[in-house]
C-alpha positions as CSV (number, residue, x, y, z in Angstrom):
1,M,-0.1,0.0,0.0
2,F,2.9,2.4,0.7
3,S,5.5,0.9,-1.7
4,A,7.0,3.1,-4.4
5,T,6.4,0.3,-6.9
6,G,3.6,-1.5,-5.9
7,M,0.0,-1.5,-7.0
8,Q,0.6,0.4,-10.3
9,G,-1.4,0.2,-13.5
10,F,-4.2,2.8,-13.1
11,K,-6.7,3.0,-15.9
12,M,-8.6,6.0,-16.6
13,F,-12.6,5.4,-16.3
14,S,-12.0,2.0,-15.0
15,T,-14.6,0.7,-12.4
16,V,-12.5,1.9,-9.2
17,H,-11.9,5.2,-11.0
18,I,-15.7,5.9,-11.9
19,V,-16.8,4.6,-8.4
20,T,-14.3,7.2,-6.8
21,L,-15.8,9.9,-8.8
22,V,-19.4,8.8,-7.8
23,L,-18.2,9.0,-4.0
24,F,-17.1,12.5,-4.6
25,F,-20.2,13.7,-6.1
26,A,-22.2,11.9,-3.3
27,A,-20.2,13.9,-0.8
28,C,-21.2,17.0,-2.7
29,G,-25.0,15.9,-2.3
30,A,-24.4,15.1,1.5
31,L,-23.2,18.8,2.1
32,V,-26.4,20.1,0.4
33,Y,-28.7,17.7,2.3
34,F,-26.9,18.5,5.6
35,R,-27.2,22.2,5.3
36,N,-30.9,21.8,6.4
37,Q,-29.5,20.6,9.5
38,Q,-26.8,23.3,9.7
39,K,-26.4,23.9,13.4
40,R,-26.1,20.1,14.2
41,Y,-23.4,19.2,11.6
42,Q,-21.7,22.5,10.6
43,Q,-18.8,22.4,13.1
44,S,-18.1,18.5,12.3
45,I,-18.1,19.3,8.7
46,K,-16.0,22.4,9.0
47,W,-13.3,20.9,11.1
48,T,-13.2,17.4,9.2
49,L,-12.6,19.4,5.9
50,F,-10.0,21.7,7.6
51,I,-8.1,18.5,9.2
52,L,-8.0,16.7,5.9
53,L,-6.4,19.5,3.9
54,P,-3.1,19.6,5.8
55,T,-3.2,15.8,6.5
56,C,-3.2,15.1,2.6
57,E,-0.5,17.8,2.0
58,I,1.8,16.4,5.0
59,S,1.2,12.8,4.4
60,L,2.4,13.0,0.7
61,Q,5.4,15.0,1.6
62,L,6.2,12.3,4.3
63,W,5.6,9.3,1.9
64,L,7.9,10.9,-0.7
65,I,10.6,11.4,1.7
66,L,10.4,8.1,3.4
67,T,10.3,6.2,-0.1
68,H,13.4,8.3,-1.3
69,Q,11.2,9.9,-4.1
70,W,11.1,13.4,-3.0
71,A,12.4,16.2,-5.5
72,V,12.3,20.0,-5.6
73,S,9.5,19.3,-8.0
74,D,7.4,17.9,-5.0
75,L,7.2,21.2,-3.3
76,P,3.5,22.3,-2.7
77,L,3.4,24.9,-5.4
78,Q,0.8,23.5,-7.9
79,L,-2.5,25.2,-8.1
80,C,-4.3,22.5,-5.9
81,S,-1.6,22.9,-3.1
82,I,-2.3,26.7,-3.2
83,S,-5.9,26.2,-3.1
84,S,-5.5,24.1,0.0
85,F,-3.5,27.0,1.8
86,L,-6.4,29.5,0.9
87,A,-9.0,27.0,2.2
88,M,-7.1,26.6,5.4
89,F,-6.7,30.3,5.8
90,L,-10.5,30.8,5.3
91,F,-11.3,28.3,7.9
92,F,-9.8,30.8,10.6
93,K,-10.5,34.1,8.8
94,R,-13.3,35.3,6.8
95,N,-11.9,37.0,3.5
96,K,-14.1,37.5,0.5
97,K,-11.1,38.1,-1.7
98,V,-9.3,34.9,-0.6
99,F,-12.5,33.2,-1.2
100,Y,-12.9,34.2,-4.7
101,L,-9.5,32.6,-5.4
102,L,-10.5,29.7,-3.7
103,Y,-13.5,29.3,-5.9
104,F,-11.8,29.9,-9.2
105,F,-8.7,28.0,-8.3
106,G,-10.2,25.3,-6.1
107,T,-13.4,24.0,-7.7
108,L,-13.6,22.9,-11.3
109,T,-9.7,22.5,-11.6
110,P,-9.5,19.8,-8.9
111,I,-12.6,18.2,-10.3
112,L,-11.0,18.0,-13.8
113,A,-7.8,16.5,-12.2
114,M,-9.9,13.8,-10.7
115,V,-11.6,13.1,-14.1
116,T,-8.2,13.0,-16.0
117,P,-5.8,12.2,-13.3
118,E,-1.9,12.1,-13.7
119,M,-1.8,8.8,-11.7
120,T,-0.1,5.4,-12.0
121,Y,-1.0,3.9,-8.7
122,N,-4.3,1.9,-8.4
123,F,-6.6,1.4,-5.3
124,P,-5.9,0.9,-2.4
125,H,-2.3,2.5,-2.7
126,F,-1.7,5.3,-0.6
127,R,-0.9,7.6,-3.4
128,Y,-4.3,6.8,-5.1
129,I,-6.2,7.4,-1.8
130,E,-4.4,10.7,-1.0
131,Y,-4.7,12.0,-4.5
132,F,-8.4,11.6,-4.8
133,L,-9.1,12.7,-1.3
134,H,-6.9,15.6,-1.5
135,H,-8.4,16.8,-4.8
136,S,-12.2,16.0,-3.3
137,V,-11.5,17.9,-0.2
138,I,-10.6,21.2,-2.0
139,P,-13.8,21.7,-3.9
140,L,-15.7,20.4,-0.9
141,A,-14.3,23.1,1.2
142,A,-15.3,25.7,-1.4
143,F,-18.7,24.3,-1.2
144,Y,-18.7,24.5,2.4
145,F,-18.1,28.3,2.3
146,I,-20.9,28.7,-0.2
147,L,-23.7,26.5,1.6
148,Y,-22.9,26.9,5.3
149,E,-20.9,30.5,5.3
150,D,-23.0,32.2,2.6
151,F,-20.2,33.4,0.5
152,R,-20.9,34.5,-2.9
153,V,-18.9,35.6,-5.8
154,P,-19.4,38.7,-8.2
155,M,-18.9,38.5,-12.0
156,K,-15.9,40.8,-11.7
157,A,-14.0,38.5,-9.4
158,M,-13.7,36.1,-12.4
159,I,-11.4,38.6,-14.1
160,S,-9.4,39.7,-11.0
161,S,-8.9,36.0,-10.2
162,F,-7.6,35.6,-13.8
163,L,-5.2,38.3,-13.6
164,T,-4.1,36.9,-10.2
165,V,-3.3,33.5,-11.4
166,N,-1.3,35.2,-14.3
167,L,0.7,37.2,-11.7
168,I,1.3,34.2,-9.5
169,A,2.4,32.3,-12.8
170,V,5.4,34.9,-13.6
171,P,7.6,33.9,-10.6
172,I,6.4,30.4,-10.9
173,F,7.7,30.4,-14.5
174,F,11.1,31.5,-13.5
175,L,11.4,29.2,-10.8
176,N,10.5,26.4,-13.0
177,V,13.4,27.6,-15.5
178,L,15.6,28.0,-12.4
179,L,14.8,24.6,-10.6
180,G,13.9,22.4,-14.0
181,T,10.3,21.9,-12.5
182,N,7.0,22.1,-13.9
183,F,4.7,24.0,-11.4
184,F,1.4,25.2,-12.9
185,Y,2.4,22.9,-15.7
186,L,4.0,26.0,-17.3
187,A,7.1,23.9,-18.7
188,S,5.2,21.2,-20.4
189,P,1.9,19.2,-20.1
190,T,1.5,16.5,-17.7
191,E,3.4,13.0,-18.3
192,A,0.2,11.3,-18.3
193,K,-2.3,11.7,-21.0
194,T,-4.6,14.5,-19.8
195,I,-6.4,17.4,-21.3
196,L,-3.1,19.4,-21.3
197,T,-1.6,16.6,-23.8
198,F,-3.8,18.3,-26.5
199,F,-2.5,22.0,-25.9
200,G,0.4,21.5,-28.5
201,S,4.0,23.1,-27.8
202,G,5.7,26.4,-27.6
203,I,3.8,29.5,-27.9
204,M,0.7,27.8,-28.7
205,Y,0.9,25.9,-25.4
206,Y,0.6,28.7,-23.5
207,I,-2.1,30.7,-25.6
208,N,-4.1,27.5,-25.2
209,L,-3.3,27.4,-21.6
210,E,-4.8,31.0,-21.3
211,I,-7.9,30.2,-23.2
212,A,-8.3,27.2,-21.3
213,A,-8.0,29.1,-18.0
214,L,-10.6,31.7,-19.1
215,I,-13.1,29.0,-20.3
216,V,-12.8,27.2,-17.1
217,F,-13.0,30.3,-15.0
218,F,-16.3,31.2,-17.0
219,I,-17.9,27.7,-16.5
220,T,-16.8,27.9,-12.8
221,Y,-18.8,31.2,-12.4
222,L,-21.9,29.9,-14.0
223,P,-23.3,27.8,-10.9
224,I,-22.7,30.6,-8.4
225,G,-23.9,33.2,-10.9
226,I,-27.3,31.2,-11.4
227,L,-27.6,30.5,-7.8
228,Q,-27.2,34.4,-7.1
229,R,-29.8,35.1,-9.9
230,I,-32.3,32.9,-8.2
231,E,-31.6,34.3,-4.6
232,N,-32.0,37.9,-6.0
233,K,-35.2,37.0,-7.7
234,K,-36.6,35.5,-4.5
235,S,-35.3,38.4,-2.6
236,A,-37.2,40.8,-4.8
237,S,-40.3,38.6,-4.8
238,V,-40.5,38.8,-0.8
239,K,-39.8,42.6,-0.8
240,Q,-42.6,43.2,-3.2
241,N,-45.0,41.0,-1.1
């Protein structure tokens, strides 16, 4: 289970992969269900999500070190790790601007990473469990803040978050050049076959990354935008009555 070489042979959309995705969406449904019993379950859900975030980050680093696999490329500087830190911060301090970043960085992106994972290990290997648990907890944390803490996202936050991720990408790009790493997948696509594989190379790779980021951010905004429109209509209807 913890071996660096055992339990390999992950197959995308295999039975275990599909079951894992179904469990994630079931957890999303559970968050919605327990919202109606908010006072009873809110604290348990909150601190469970909070504890899982650093547990996933730390356990991965320990496993890599103990199995002699750790390299500088394993520093927690990918977008999902940054989303984890944003979520952990929000559990202690409410901040709308930080939530905007978490929402756009940490909802659809981790879900896409689960649908087309960069994964070689199969269930029940530690790395498989850690990967899917980590990428599940991040969007679940974002949904928690929407459902239980009443955070909302204005449309203008889509542009500011897109600009922010580009600002973060600049030092990350030079760090990749300096260390020979691939944080944010700015140096090249993933080794495994994922959506990034079809983005081409050279300047076209970066253009496609930017276009994809805009599309992902727009799609990410749609559910919260629709929710806010419904809430505004209900609020207007109540005032008229």
